[in-house]
C-alpha positions in Angstrom: -86.8 23.7 43.1 -90.4 22.8 42.2 -91.0 20.6 44.7 -89.5 23.6 47.2 -91.9 25.8 45.8 -95.0 23.4 46.2 -94.1 22.5 49.8 -92.9 26.0 51.1 -94.3 28.6 49.1 -97.6 27.6 47.6 -100.7 28.5 49.2 -103.3 27.5 47.1 -105.8 25.5 48.8 -106.9 23.4 45.6 -103.1 21.9 45.4 -103.1 18.9 47.9 -100.6 16.2 48.3 -98.4 16.1 45.0 -95.5 14.2 44.4 -93.3 15.3 41.6 -92.1 12.4 39.3 -90.1 14.2 36.6 -89.1 17.2 35.0 -88.4 17.4 31.3 -86.7 20.6 29.6 -86.6 21.1 26.2 -83.1 21.4 24.2 -83.7 25.3 23.7 -85.1 26.0 27.4 -88.5 27.5 26.4 -90.6 24.8 28.3 -90.5 22.6 31.6 -92.5 19.7 31.6 -93.2 18.9 35.7 -95.0 15.4 35.9 -96.7 14.8 39.0 -99.1 12.2 40.8 -101.8 13.4 43.4 -102.2 11.0 46.3 -106.2 11.3 46.5 -109.6 10.7 44.4 -110.5 11.9 40.9 -112.2 15.1 42.7 -108.7 15.5 44.4 -106.7 15.1 41.1 -109.2 17.8 39.4 -108.5 20.3 42.2 -104.9 20.0 42.4 -104.3 20.1 38.2 -106.2 23.6 38.4 -104.3 24.7 41.7 -101.2 23.9 39.8 -101.9 25.3 36.2 -102.4 28.7 38.6 -99.2 28.2 40.2 -97.2 28.0 36.9 -96.3 31.5 36.5 -95.2 31.5 40.1 -92.8 28.7 39.7 -92.0 30.2 36.6 -91.0 33.6 38.4 -89.1 31.5 41.1 -86.9 29.6 38.7 -86.1 33.0 36.8 -84.8 34.6 40.5 -82.8 31.4 41.3 -80.8 30.6 38.5 -79.5 33.0 36.0 -81.0 31.6 32.6 -80.7 33.7 29.5 -84.7 32.2 28.9 -87.0 30.9 32.0 -88.8 28.2 30.5 -92.7 28.2 30.6 -93.7 25.9 33.3 -96.1 23.2 32.4 -97.6 20.4 34.7 -99.1 17.2 33.5 -100.4 14.4 35.7 -97.7 11.4 35.3 -99.0 8.1 33.4 
């Protein structure tokens, strides 16, 4: 769902070519940590991080609209190491 959002709906020009590598959700479903890799230089990685942070609320909104969950997790993007 996160990848679909980034490829289909995200319109932020700061978000470059991103590969989502993992999504970890806490047991209580309050937080989803999305690990990703940016294909580009350090400047592109920084811009993409800013764009993903700005898009996190929209990703959460999409999750809430598509899944019937009692609690919609906070979405946090973290670069994969």
